[in-house]
C-alpha positions, 0 to 999 in steps of 0.5 A: 529549500527553493522548491518542494520536490516530492517526486520519487523515482520508481524506475526499478519497481516499474520494471519489476511490476511490468515483469510481474504483469507480463507473466503469462499465468498472472491473470489476477494480481494483487499490488500490496503496500501500506496506505499512503505509500504512493501505490495510486501514484505509482500505478498512474505512472505505470499506465503512462509508461505502458499505454502503447502495450495496454489499455487500462480501465480503473475503478474507484469503488469507494462509493459502492456503499449500496445495499446488495451485491447485485447493485454493486456489480451493476455499478461496476459494469457502469464504471467499466463502460464509462471508462471504456467510452470516455478513454478509448472512444477513438479506438472503439469507433462506435457506430449508431447501430452499436448502441441499438440493441443495448439501449433497446433491451436496457430500456425495456428491462428498466421500464416494462419487464417484471422479472419475478415470474421469469425467475420463479420459473427458472427456479422451477427448472432447476431440477425439473422438466415438463410442466415448469418448462412449458410454463417458462416457454409460455412466459417467454412467448408473452415477453417476446411479443411485448418486447416487439411492441415496445421496440416499435414504440421507441422507433427502433426498426432493426430487431436482431437475433432475439436469442440475445435478448432471451439470454439476458433474461435467463441470466440473473443479474449478479450471478456468476453466469450473468451476461446481460446486454450491458455485459455483452456490450462491454465484452464486445468492446474489449474482445472485438475492438480493443484486443483487435489492436494487439493490446491487452486490456487491464482492469485496475481496482484501486483505493480498496484501502479506503473502503469500510471493512465489510465493503472490502470483503463484499467487493472481493467476493463479487470479483471471486464469484465472477471469475471462471472457476474452471478456466480462471478467465476474468469476467468480460475478457479482461487480460489482467485484473489488478487489485490495489490494497494493503494485504497486511491491513486486509489480513488484520481486518479478516482476523478481527472479523472472522477470528484468528483460526480462519484460514486467511491465505485460503481466502485471499489467494483467489485474488492473485494468480502467483504471489502478491506484488509488494510495492516498496519504494523505500530505496528510492525514498532513502535516496530522497531523504539523503537529498533533503538532509544535504540541504538542511541547516543546523545552527547552535552546534558544531558545524563540522558534525552536521557535515559528517557521515555520522550525522547524515547516516544516523539521521537518515536511519531515524527518519527511515524508521519513522517513515516505515512506521507511518509516524512522519511523511516524506512531505514533512521531511521535505518541508523542514530544513532549518533547525536550531539546537537549544542549550541545556546544562547536563549534570548539576555538578562542577563538571557541567556539560552543555547539551549541544556539545553532545553529538547525540543530543544534536541528532535527536534534537533535529529529529524531534523537530520533525515530530513536534517536540521531545514528548512526541518523539519519546511517545512515538519510540515507546509505541514502536518499541512496544508494538514491534519486535526488532522489525528492521525489514521491508518487503521487496516486490515478491514479499521477501524481506529486505533490510531497512537499515544496513549494518553500516547504518546500525553501526553509526546509529548505535555508536552515536546514541551509545553515550546516552545509554551509559550515562545517567544523572546519578553517575558523576562523570568528567571530561576525562572520561572522554579519553578515546580509550577502548573499553568493554562494557557488559550491559545486562539488559541486552546480554551484550558486551559493547567495545566502545570509546568516548571521544572529545574533539575541539567542540563535540563530545561523542561515542563510538562502538567498535563491536557488540558481541555475546562474550560467552559465544564470541558472536557479534550481535546487535541489540534491539534498535527500537529499544536502544533508541527508546532507552537513549530518549528515556535517559535524556528524559531523566536529565529533565530536558522534557 
């Protein structure tokens, strides 16, 4: 393979996500997909294609491992401000005086102000009037006087409306109503400068999958607290807020942390306005896998089989299953393109067969090289079989099930492996069994009847399944494909190949 092309076409899902984002009521969006599925790459691509219509502010909260929610919110504000000023300097066009009030008040708060007596008085004001209010006003007068002196010290002549400063003191940092000078500065940039250009502003919180479980929920809770519970308006006036994570992983963590009886949906639905958008590029990956398969070279077997649809469709199905269950990466598939099929002797009796004559053995032998050996392949499908109940679905962008494998895919894969379902080391067989005749076989383990034939060509031995059905109901039905694959591997193991 001359070059390693790992770029996946996301054209369809880019359009779907844009439609989802543009829905008027979608102010908060949860983009969900498995860890490592390419969500971050996708969102970068989305930004590139839509930067004429949106301003994008991206946060990566993986470093927000601090002690308090208030500190986390301060870091969020810093990150937002940094992103705004570094990415959109030309659009914002800040003048020197734009920084005056923000810097003056921030420096004062940092260097001079003792917030405790003010907040203590605010607590007193919670349900009382009269004397506590007088105490508060007294403290405010002293604070304003001190602030004026401090302004002179730092050589700032212009003193704007002091009410702005008082508002910042009254609103405690980290509270849902917080609107200090930094928050106002951010709000002004977003609402009076960027939105004035008729473009919407989107906040993206990425890499939530990389956070420790406790930090994930702390971050979610902070954003929940800073959303207007009545109007649903996002903090700072962002038109859209996008959370990027794996909702199924979050669900498992939530269940582990709070117990299975706690309502997860009631918790998570605060972070999206309609439905989660499920990131699923399996169709594009499927096309990519097919391109890689077209380029592989396999020696030591019948070359006509490698060129056939039987091989290409069956190996694509097996690789898609491994990808779905995160047992292999697209890069690992792309990096392997040369395979050699080792020869072994089947059945130690006069009708000896050679392993590479069996198309099913060639198929599984190629797949085992992707996962570094027969034992690994066996253990992988053992785990998949035990932990998944015939899951042959992926999710579309609305979270609806979509088939991972089509009926045609299943037909080819089951037909290819069937020879290792019915053969076993104890049963003596001969080449005459591969007579291409139709036969019916009831397999009790699956409670299914298989109509099949064993086929012998010039070099290869193969099986084909024409129909699978429940005889008593006269209804077609497929076996659990994961169990079926594992059974074929288990029978191969009995032949002492690994």
